[in-house]
ChimeraX commands (.cxc) that place a marker at each C-alpha (Angstrom):
marker #1 position 151.50,137.77,108.45 radius 0.5
marker #1 position 154.02,136.33,106.27 radius 0.5
marker #1 position 152.63,132.80,106.99 radius 0.5
marker #1 position 149.17,133.79,105.52 radius 0.5
marker #1 position 150.71,135.54,102.61 radius 0.5
marker #1 position 152.65,132.27,101.67 radius 0.5
marker #1 position 149.54,130.12,102.33 radius 0.5
marker #1 position 147.44,132.27,100.09 radius 0.5
marker #1 position 150.10,131.84,97.22 radius 0.5
marker #1 position 150.15,128.04,97.69 radius 0.5
marker #1 position 146.43,127.95,97.47 radius 0.5
marker #1 position 146.44,129.86,94.17 radius 0.5
marker #1 position 149.27,127.72,92.84 radius 0.5
marker #1 position 147.42,124.65,93.86 radius 0.5
marker #1 position 144.16,125.74,92.32 radius 0.5
marker #1 position 145.64,127.05,89.02 radius 0.5
marker #1 position 145.29,124.61,86.04 radius 0.5
marker #1 position 148.36,124.63,83.80 radius 0.5
marker #1 position 147.31,123.83,80.30 radius 0.5
marker #1 position 149.58,121.89,78.16 radius 0.5
marker #1 position 150.71,122.50,74.57 radius 0.5
marker #1 position 148.41,119.51,73.45 radius 0.5
marker #1 position 145.40,121.12,75.12 radius 0.5
marker #1 position 146.05,124.65,73.58 radius 0.5
marker #1 position 146.47,122.97,70.12 radius 0.5
marker #1 position 143.09,120.83,70.52 radius 0.5
marker #1 position 141.29,124.07,71.51 radius 0.5
marker #1 position 142.65,126.00,68.49 radius 0.5
marker #1 position 141.67,123.19,66.25 radius 0.5
marker #1 position 138.08,123.25,67.84 radius 0.5
marker #1 position 137.87,127.02,67.27 radius 0.5
marker #1 position 139.11,126.78,63.72 radius 0.5
marker #1 position 136.96,123.77,62.93 radius 0.5
marker #1 position 133.78,125.54,64.30 radius 0.5
marker #1 position 134.47,128.56,61.96 radius 0.5
marker #1 position 135.03,126.21,59.06 radius 0.5
marker #1 position 132.66,123.46,58.96 radius 0.5
marker #1 position 133.24,123.08,55.29 radius 0.5
marker #1 position 136.71,121.51,56.07 radius 0.5
marker #1 position 137.24,117.99,56.89 radius 0.5
marker #1 position 140.66,118.69,58.36 radius 0.5
marker #1 position 142.23,121.77,60.06 radius 0.5
marker #1 position 145.76,122.67,60.75 radius 0.5
marker #1 position 146.63,124.71,63.95 radius 0.5
marker #1 position 149.32,127.25,64.34 radius 0.5
marker #1 position 151.66,124.47,65.36 radius 0.5
marker #1 position 151.22,122.94,61.79 radius 0.5
marker #1 position 149.44,119.89,63.42 radius 0.5
marker #1 position 146.52,118.45,61.42 radius 0.5
marker #1 position 143.19,117.64,63.16 radius 0.5
marker #1 position 140.05,116.14,62.13 radius 0.5
marker #1 position 137.17,118.73,62.21 radius 0.5
marker #1 position 134.42,117.55,64.58 radius 0.5
marker #1 position 132.03,120.05,62.83 radius 0.5
marker #1 position 132.47,118.52,59.30 radius 0.5
marker #1 position 129.30,116.96,57.97 radius 0.5
marker #1 position 130.34,115.98,54.34 radius 0.5
marker #1 position 131.70,112.84,52.77 radius 0.5
marker #1 position 134.87,110.96,54.23 radius 0.5
marker #1 position 138.11,112.64,53.23 radius 0.5
marker #1 position 141.25,110.82,53.68 radius 0.5
marker #1 position 143.98,112.34,55.96 radius 0.5
marker #1 position 145.86,115.03,53.89 radius 0.5
marker #1 position 149.18,113.60,55.05 radius 0.5
marker #1 position 148.41,110.07,53.81 radius 0.5
marker #1 position 150.04,108.89,50.48 radius 0.5
marker #1 position 147.61,108.02,47.82 radius 0.5
marker #1 position 148.02,104.41,46.85 radius 0.5
marker #1 position 148.86,104.20,43.03 radius 0.5
marker link #1:1,2 radius 0.2
marker link #1:2,3 radius 0.2
marker link #1:3,4 radius 0.2
marker link #1:4,5 radius 0.2
marker link #1:5,6 radius 0.2
marker link #1:6,7 radius 0.2
marker link #1:7,8 radius 0.2
marker link #1:8,9 radius 0.2
marker link #1:9,10 radius 0.2
marker link #1:10,11 radius 0.2
marker link #1:11,12 radius 0.2
marker link #1:12,13 radius 0.2
marker link #1:13,14 radius 0.2
marker link #1:14,15 radius 0.2
marker link #1:15,16 radius 0.2
marker link #1:16,17 radius 0.2
marker link #1:17,18 radius 0.2
marker link #1:18,19 radius 0.2
marker link #1:19,20 radius 0.2
marker link #1:20,21 radius 0.2
marker link #1:21,22 radius 0.2
marker link #1:22,23 radius 0.2
marker link #1:23,24 radius 0.2
marker link #1:24,25 radius 0.2
marker link #1:25,26 radius 0.2
marker link #1:26,27 radius 0.2
marker link #1:27,28 radius 0.2
marker link #1:28,29 radius 0.2
marker link #1:29,30 radius 0.2
marker link #1:30,31 radius 0.2
marker link #1:31,32 radius 0.2
marker link #1:32,33 radius 0.2
marker link #1:33,34 radius 0.2
marker link #1:34,35 radius 0.2
marker link #1:35,36 radius 0.2
marker link #1:36,37 radius 0.2
marker link #1:37,38 radius 0.2
marker link #1:38,39 radius 0.2
marker link #1:39,40 radius 0.2
marker link #1:40,41 radius 0.2
marker link #1:41,42 radius 0.2
marker link #1:42,43 radius 0.2
marker link #1:43,44 radius 0.2
marker link #1:44,45 radius 0.2
marker link #1:45,46 radius 0.2
marker link #1:46,47 radius 0.2
marker link #1:47,48 radius 0.2
marker link #1:48,49 radius 0.2
marker link #1:49,50 radius 0.2
marker link #1:50,51 radius 0.2
marker link #1:51,52 radius 0.2
marker link #1:52,53 radius 0.2
marker link #1:53,54 radius 0.2
marker link #1:54,55 radius 0.2
marker link #1:55,56 radius 0.2
marker link #1:56,57 radius 0.2
marker link #1:57,58 radius 0.2
marker link #1:58,59 radius 0.2
marker link #1:59,60 radius 0.2
marker link #1:60,61 radius 0.2
marker link #1:61,62 radius 0.2
marker link #1:62,63 radius 0.2
marker link #1:63,64 radius 0.2
marker link #1:64,65 radius 0.2
marker link #1:65,66 radius 0.2
marker link #1:66,67 radius 0.2
marker link #1:67,68 radius 0.2
marker link #1:68,69 radius 0.2
view
């Protein structure tokens, strides 16, 4: 009986996909970008800047790049 219980727990752990922080961040950026297609760049809750794949306007430099004078 206990062997079956542990076998089922092993199968559940084996089949579970553990999402990394980077995957969560990319998914959040995708959601924000979809909701805001007018933005070329979006920031996630982790304060990471991502290019918005839903943006269709002119090229916009990365907001963290320094302007050359």
